[in-house]
C-alpha positions in Angstrom: -19.9 -9.5 -0.5 -16.6 -10.8 -2.1 -17.2 -8.9 -5.3 -17.9 -5.6 -3.5 -14.7 -6.0 -1.4 -12.7 -6.8 -4.6 -14.0 -3.7 -6.3 -13.4 -1.5 -3.2 -9.9 -2.9 -2.9 -9.2 -2.1 -6.5 -10.5 1.5 -6.2 -8.6 2.1 -3.0 -5.4 0.9 -4.7 -5.5 4.1 -6.7 -6.2 6.2 -3.7 -3.2 4.7 -1.9 -1.0 5.3 -5.0 -2.1 8.8 -5.5 -1.8 9.8 -1.9 1.7 8.2 -1.6 2.9 9.9 -4.8 1.6 13.2 -3.6 3.1 12.8 -0.1 6.5 11.9 -1.7 6.2 14.9 -4.0 5.4 17.1 -0.9 8.4 15.6 1.0 10.8 16.2 -1.9 9.5 19.7 -2.4 9.7 20.6 1.3 13.1 19.0 1.8 14.8 20.7 -1.2 13.2 24.1 -0.8 13.9 24.0 2.9 10.3 25.1 3.8 8.5 24.6 7.1 6.4 21.5 7.6 2.9 23.1 7.4 -0.5 21.9 8.5 -1.1 20.9 4.9 2.0 18.7 4.9 0.9 17.2 8.2 -2.6 16.5 6.7 -1.0 14.9 3.7 1.1 12.6 6.0 -2.0 11.8 8.1 -4.4 11.1 5.2 -1.8 9.0 3.3 -1.5 6.7 6.4 -5.3 6.7 6.9 -6.0 5.8 3.3 -3.4 3.0 3.5 -4.8 1.6 6.7 -8.3 1.6 5.2 -6.9 -0.3 2.2 -5.3 -2.8 4.6 -8.6 -3.4 6.4 -10.4 -4.0 3.1 -7.5 -6.2 2.0 -7.7 -8.3 5.2 -11.5 -8.7 4.8 -10.9 -9.7 1.2 -8.1 -12.1 2.1 -10.5 -14.0 4.5 -13.1 -14.3 1.7 -10.9 -15.1 -1.3 -11.5 -18.5 -2.8 -8.0 -18.5 -4.2 -6.5 -17.9 -0.8 -8.7 -20.6 0.7 -7.5 -23.0 -1.9 -3.9 -22.0 -1.3 -4.2 -22.9 2.4 -6.3 -26.0 1.9 -4.1 -27.4 -0.8 -0.8 -25.9 0.1 1.4 -28.6 -1.6 -0.5 -28.4 -4.9 -0.9 -24.6 -5.0 2.8 -23.9 -4.7 3.1 -24.5 -8.5 0.2 -22.2 -9.2 1.7 -18.7 -9.4 -1.5 -16.8 -8.7 -2.4 -18.8 -5.6 1.2 -18.4 -4.3 1.2 -14.7 -5.2 -2.1 -13.9 -3.4 -1.7 -16.4 -0.6 1.7 -15.3 0.4 3.6 -12.6 -1.5 0.9 -10.0 -2.0 -0.1 -10.2 1.7 3.5 -10.1 3.0 4.7 -7.2 0.8 1.6 -5.1 1.3 1.7 -5.7 5.1 5.4 -4.6 5.2 4.4 -1.5 3.1 1.7 -0.5 5.5 4.1 -1.0 8.4 6.6 1.3 6.7 4.0 3.9 6.1 2.8 3.7 9.7 6.3 4.0 11.1 7.3 6.8 8.7 4.2 8.7 9.6 4.6 8.2 13.3 8.3 9.2 13.3 7.7 12.3 11.0 4.9 13.4 13.3 7.2 13.4 16.3 10.2 15.1 14.7 10.7 18.7 15.7 12.7 19.9 12.6 10.8 20.3 9.3 13.7 19.0 7.2 13.7 15.8 9.3 10.0 15.4 8.9 10.2 15.6 5.2 13.2 13.3 5.0 11.5 10.6 7.1 8.4 10.8 5.0 10.4 10.6 1.8 12.4 7.6 2.9 9.6 5.5 4.4 6.9 6.4 1.9 9.2 5.8 -1.0 10.2 2.3 0.3 6.5 1.5 0.8 5.6 2.7 -2.7 8.3 0.5 -4.2 7.0 -2.6 -2.4 3.5 -1.7 -3.3 4.4 -1.4 -7.0 6.0 -4.9 -6.8 3.0 -6.4 -5.0 0.2 -5.0 -7.1 -1.2 -7.7 -9.5 -0.8 -5.5 -12.7 -2.3 -6.8 -15.9 1.2 -7.3 -17.3 2.5 -9.2 -14.2 3.9 -12.7 -14.8 2.6 -13.8 -11.4 -1.0 -12.6 -11.3 -3.1 -10.9 -13.9 -5.8 -8.4 -12.8 -7.5 -5.6 -14.5 -6.5 -2.0 -13.9 -10.0 -1.2 -12.5 -12.7 -3.6 -11.5 -16.3 -2.6 -12.1 -18.9 -3.0 -9.4 
């Protein structure tokens, strides 16, 4: 079960990144061309939040099953010197949770705004901040804190 969750989490990482990048692109395009917020823009906003929430659920399930996270909490004093345990036990969870909160708030506020420009502006600000945090919290292969492959096989 753990390996399946790990692979799904890795795959959904790319879906989250692609949907966020596309939503930010749509927000920039709509904001600077001063176009109306269309049903398509609303669908992009909605699906970006939905994909992100799905990733959060997979991540929480993975977090409860992770041997590294279990070690982090069972041996807290010893694991503080171990960058990967500290990264996954604390920083990854915290930054990703904040990112999902930003996406959720941005999506909800944009949904309720009346003016198209305001909808695009809110999406741009909140989704960009979330994307920045996500980029910091992903365990990239080149990261000094935790090394993970770009894609995990099933």
